[in-house]
N, C-alpha and C positions, 0 to 999 in steps of 0.2 A: 380365480380368486386367490389361489395360492401365491401367485406372483405378486398380486396387488398387496396382499398382507406382508409379503417379504419386503417389498419396496417401502411400505408404510413403516415397518419396523426399522428398516435401514434409515429412513428419514428421521424417525424419533431418536435413533442412536446418534445420528449426525447432530441433531439439536442439542443432545446432552454433552457434546464436545465443545459447545460454544459458550464463552464466558457471559456474553450479554447480547441478546437479540437486537437491542436498540441500535447497535452500531453496524449491523450486518446489512449489506445490500441484497436485494431480492435475487439478483443474478447469482450471487455467491451461494445463497441458501438453496436455490433450486438447481444449480448447475455445478459451480466450482467446488463447493464443499460437499455437495451430495455425491458427486462422482469421485471427488478427492478421497473420500472415506474408503471407497473400494480399493484405490491404489494404496492407501495407508494400511489397510488390512493385508493386502498382498505383500507390501514391504515388510510388515511384521512377520508374516508367514515365511518369507525368504530370508529373514534375519538382517535386513538392511537397516542402516542407521538413518536418522533424519537428514544428516549431511550428505549421505550417499544419494538419497532421493533428490536433494537439492541440486547436486551435481548433474544427475540425469536430466532434471528439469532445465538446467543451464545448457547442456549440450543440445537437447531437442529444440530449445528456444532460439539458440544462436543459429542453428541450421535453418530453422523457419524464418528468422530474420534475414539471413543471407539470400533465401529464395525470393525475397521481395524485390531483388534486383531485376528479375525477369518479368517486368510488368507488361511486356508486349505479349506475353502468353498467360492468359488469365488462369489456365489450369495449374500452372506452376505456382502462381501466387496464392491460389486456393489451397494447394498442398501446404505451402508455407504458413498460411493462416491457420490451417488445421494443426500444424505442429506448434504454433504459438499458443493456440487454445489448449493443447495438451500440456504444454509447459506451464500455463496458468493453473490448470487443474492440479498438476504435481506440486506447484507452489503452495497450494492449500494442503495437499497430502502430507508434505514434510512436517508441517506444524501439527497436524492431527496425529501423525505417527509419533512425534515427540511427546505429546500428551498421553497417548496410549501406552507408551513404554517408559514414561517417567524420565525422559531425556531432554526436558526443556532446559534451556540455558540462554543467558544473554548473548553469548558468542554465537549460538545457533540462530538467534533472532537477527543478529547483525549480518551473518552470512546470507540468510534468507533475503534480507533487503538488498544486499549487494548483488546477489544473483538476479533479482528482479530488475535492477538497474542495468545490468549487463545485457539481459535479453532485450530490453527496450533499446539500448544503444545499438545492438546488432540490427534491429529493425530500421533505425535511423540511417545507419551506414548503408545497408542493402537498398533501402528505398530511395535514398538520396543519390547514390552513385549512378543509378539508372538515368538520372536527369542531367548529368554533366554535359552530355552532347547537346542537349536542348538549351540549357541556360549558361553553359560554361561553369567555371569553378566558383562563381559567386553564390551558387546554390548551396555550397558547403557552408557559407556564412549564414545563410537563412536556416539551414539545418541546425547549426550551433545555437542560434537564437531560439529556435523551436525546442531544442533539447533543454536549454536553460529554463525556458518557460515551463516546460513539462516538469522539470526537477523541482522548481519552486512551488508549483501547484501541489505536487505530490507530497512534498515535505510539510506544507501547511495543513493539508487535509489529514495526514497521518497524525500531526500534532494535536489537532482538535478532536480527532477520533480517540486518541489515547487519553487525552485529558478527560473526555467523557467517561471513559472507563474508570479513571482515577477518582473523579469527583462524584459521579452518579452511581457507580457500582455499589459501594466504593471498593476498588481493588488497589490496595497499597502497592502491589507489585507492578502496577501500570504506571507508577510515577516516573516521569521523564527527568533524568538527572541533569543538573546544571552543568555547563561546560567545565567549570573548575573541579567538579566532583569526578567527571570522567578523566580529567588530567591526573587526578590523584590515583585513580584506578590504573592508568597507564604506567605511572611511575612505580607502582608496586607489582606490576605484571612482569614475570620473568620470561615468558614465551614471546619471542620476537614476532611470530605470526599473529598471536592474540593482540600484541601491542599495535601492530599494523592495522588489524581489523578495528580496534578501538579508536585509532586515529581517524579512520574513515567515519566512524560513528560520531566522533567529536565534531568533525566538520559538518556532518548532517544535522546534529543537534544544535550547533551554534547557528546554523542557517534557519532552523525552525524558530528559535527564540528571537532572531533578528527580524523575521518576517511577521511573527505573531503580533497582534495588537494588544495582547494580554500582558500587562506588566508583571515583573517579578513580585512586587509588593502585593498586587491583587491576587496573584496566583497563590502566594503564601497565605493570604487571608482566607481564600477559598479552601485551602487545605485544612486550616484550623476549624472552619465551619463544617467541613465534610467529615472530620474525624473526631469531633467533640460530640459525645453522646447526647448532650443537651440540645444541640442544633442539627445533628446529623440527618434525622428523618425529614425535617422541614426543608433543610438546604438541598438534600437530594431531590425532593419533590419539585422544588423551585428550579433547580438546575436542569432537570429533565424537561420540565414544561417549556422552558425558554430555549434550550439548546437542541433538543431532539428534532424539531422541524427544520432547523438550519443544517443538520447533518445531511439531509437529502440533497441540498444545494451544493454542499462541499463535495459530496460524492459525484454528483452529476457533472460538475465543472472540472473537478480536480482528480477524480478517482481513476485508478488503473483500468477499470472496466470500460470507462468512456474512451480513454486514449487507445486502449487495445482494440476496441470495436472500430473506431474511426481509422486506425492504421490498417486493419485488415480490409475494411470495405473500400477505402480509397486505393489500396494496392491492387485489389482484384479488379477494380475499374481502371487501373493504370494511371491513377492520379494521386500518387503519394505527395506530390508538390502541393496539392490543395490541403492535405492534412497538415503540412508544415505551417501554412498560413493559419489554419484553425488553431493549432497549438500555440502560436504566438498571440493571436488576438484574444484568446480566452483568458489571458492574464488580466484583462480589464474586468470581466465579471468576478474573477477571483478577488481583486482589490475591493470591489463593491461588497462582496460577501464578508470580507475581512472587516470592513467598516461597520457592517450590520452586526458582526460578532462583537465589536467594540461597544456598540450601543447596548447590546444584550448584557454584556459583562457589567457595564455601568448600572443598568437597571437592577441586575441581580445584587450588586454591591449595595445599592440604596435600600433594598428590601431588608438587609441585615445590618444596617448601621445602628 
């Protein structure tokens, strides 16, 4: 019973570190964030910074991705998958450590996203190179298409997840800056490293806005409704009711957990090539969900005309 109480206490502590349960995937709640908090506590005890935890996650993830090359030996790809899983848990831990130690920053969030992309890139490289002898070098072109598709889906999912925080929380700190606002930040930034990081974020954000079916004008109107005391409660309730069910589909089709799981399963089975096709074709349901999102936004706007 002592262990059970300790785990329940740990779970409740983990829940207290989450801004909004609505946007959390069940896998993250019961695995990534649950175990990530153990690593975050260990990092705090050892005096590690969130960035240092992120770098450890990067190293472990890249090694794991590289091991996906050896798909003729399932034991090796299984070890690689385990390392990729640990990297994913550490990816949760760095953010938890940042909140525990009061070291949250926009730069840290950008680094976190960049490291996540690099780990996935290592999986694509390791998994694809294995098949050059089977398919010749054109498989690299397929991998590039799959990677682009993955990137677009991830960007769009993160956009609407963050928008949910901003409008339904409402958390002002979750507001996604417009590209021109990021350019102004870059112009005033003195550190070359931070400027480089913000350029990558600028590219990412511009991609999000270009993919989203939500117009700037509509987004600004939603912002006024969400932060006007007269309409805030009613708008938040309506936004949650219409958008929360769709978050499940965004996560299922576009989320990192889905891609990570398919990468690991296909690699252990020696068929990373099948994953590449999966990554490409799921751009179609992403477009369908985006159209559904547009209809929901139109419906929400009409309710508040």
